[in-house]
C-alpha positions in Angstrom: -15.5 6.9 -13.7 -11.9 7.9 -12.9 -13.1 10.5 -10.3 -15.4 7.9 -8.6 -12.4 5.7 -8.2 -10.1 8.4 -7.0 -12.9 9.5 -4.4 -13.5 6.0 -3.3 -9.8 5.5 -2.8 -9.5 8.7 -0.8 -12.5 7.9 1.3 -11.3 4.4 2.0 -7.9 5.5 3.0 -9.4 8.2 5.3 -11.5 5.3 6.9 -8.3 3.2 7.4 -6.6 6.1 8.9 -9.4 6.9 11.3 -9.3 3.3 12.6 -5.6 2.3 12.4 -3.4 5.4 12.5 -2.0 6.9 15.6 -1.7 10.4 14.2 1.9 10.7 13.9 4.0 11.3 10.9 5.2 9.7 8.9 2.3 7.3 8.5 3.4 3.8 9.2 1.8 1.5 6.6 3.6 -1.5 8.0 2.1 -1.1 11.4 -1.3 -0.4 9.7 -1.0 -3.6 7.8 -0.1 -5.6 11.0 -3.1 -4.0 12.7 -5.2 -5.3 9.8 -3.8 -8.7 10.4 -1.5 -8.7 7.4 2.0 -10.1 7.6 4.6 -7.7 6.0 7.9 -9.3 4.7 10.9 -8.1 2.9 12.1 -10.4 0.2 14.5 -10.6 -2.7 12.5 -10.0 -5.8 13.1 -9.7 -9.4 14.0 -6.0 -10.3 10.7 -5.4 -12.1 8.6 -6.3 -9.2 7.9 -3.7 -6.4 5.8 -5.9 -4.2 3.2 -8.5 -3.8 0.0 -9.2 -1.9 -0.9 -12.9 -1.3 -3.9 -14.2 0.3 -3.4 -17.9 1.0 -6.7 -18.2 2.7 -9.1 -15.9 4.4 -7.0 -15.8 7.6 -3.6 -15.5 6.0 -2.6 -12.4 4.0 1.0 -11.4 3.3 2.6 -8.4 1.7 6.1 -8.8 0.2 8.2 -5.8 -0.4 11.3 -5.8 -2.6 14.0 -5.5 -0.1 16.3 -3.9 -2.8 14.0 -0.9 -3.0 14.7 2.3 -1.1 12.6 2.9 2.1 10.4 5.5 0.3 9.5 3.0 -2.4 8.8 0.3 0.1 6.6 2.6 2.1 4.5 3.4 -1.0 4.3 -0.2 -2.1 3.2 -1.3 1.4 0.4 1.3 1.3 -0.5 0.3 -2.4 -0.9 -3.3 -1.2 -3.0 -2.3 1.7 -5.2 -0.6 -0.9 -5.5 -3.7 -2.8 -6.5 -5.6 0.3 -8.9 -3.0 1.5 -10.6 -2.9 -1.8 -11.0 -6.7 -2.0 -12.1 -6.9 1.7 -14.9 -4.3 1.0 -16.2 -6.4 -1.9 -16.0 -9.6 0.3 -13.6 -11.1 -2.3 -11.9 -14.0 -0.7 -9.6 -15.0 -3.5 -7.1 -12.6 -4.5 -3.4 -11.9 -5.0 -1.6 -9.0 -6.7 2.0 -8.6 -8.1 3.0 -5.1 -8.8 5.3 -4.7 -11.6 7.3 -1.5 -12.2 6.4 0.6 -15.2 2.9 -0.7 -15.2 0.6 2.2 -16.1 -2.1 2.4 -13.4 -4.4 4.2 -15.9 -4.6 1.0 -17.9 -6.0 -1.0 -14.8 -8.7 0.4 -12.5 -7.5 -1.9 -9.5 -4.0 -0.4 -9.8 -5.3 3.1 -10.2 -7.4 2.7 -7.0 -4.4 1.3 -5.1 -2.1 4.1 -6.2 -4.7 6.7 -5.1 -5.4 4.9 -1.8 -1.6 4.8 -1.1 -1.2 8.5 -1.7 -4.2 9.3 0.4 -2.9 7.1 3.2 0.6 8.3 3.2 0.0 12.0 2.6 -3.4 12.8 4.1 -5.0 15.7 2.2 -5.3 18.2 5.1 -1.7 18.1 6.3 -0.4 17.9 2.8 -2.3 20.9 1.6 -1.4 22.8 4.7 2.4 22.1 4.2 2.2 23.0 0.6 0.3 26.3 1.5 2.9 26.9 4.1 5.7 26.9 1.5 7.3 23.6 2.2 9.3 22.4 -0.8 9.3 19.0 -2.5 12.3 17.8 -0.6 10.7 18.7 2.6 7.4 16.9 1.8 9.4 13.9 0.7 11.2 13.8 4.1 8.1 14.5 6.2 5.9 12.0 4.6 8.7 9.4 3.7 7.8 9.2 0.1 9.5 9.6 -3.2 9.6 12.8 -5.3 7.4 11.1 -7.8 4.9 10.4 -5.2 4.8 14.0 -3.9 4.6 15.3 -7.5 1.7 13.0 -8.2 -0.1 13.9 -5.0 0.3 17.7 -5.8 -1.1 17.0 -9.4 -3.9 14.9 -8.0 -4.9 17.6 -5.5 -4.6 20.4 -8.1 -1.6 21.9 -6.4 1.0 21.8 -9.2 
């Protein structure tokens, strides 16, 4: 089951990239969200909340990012929320909202697990990521190139069996 979710998240992220990404790095999830018709806002949020996705009606979807988070965290959170949006859209679910709390273990929730894998695949596409690791790029280089956190790079390496 976990492999099916991971594969679906990767395939969906690849589809979004093929439709909405210009091909440049780092991948800009805010621009992708806007191209999908999603409004993206920075907001002051409680420290235990990384971001939120609100759908007030089928035509109005908003992503809120915790403005106190570092850029790399906001980038991943935005991509994660796009994952929630895309998953719900593919299921024709017209009523949804998500609040992503820090420390919430994605393995406890299939929707969160999907969104995390979607975000990793969106921000660190497998081909370029593998090529950079094979080319000897270090963790700090990968963090800078993809504009993600150390934790995101390490998780992506683990997920691709590159650790």
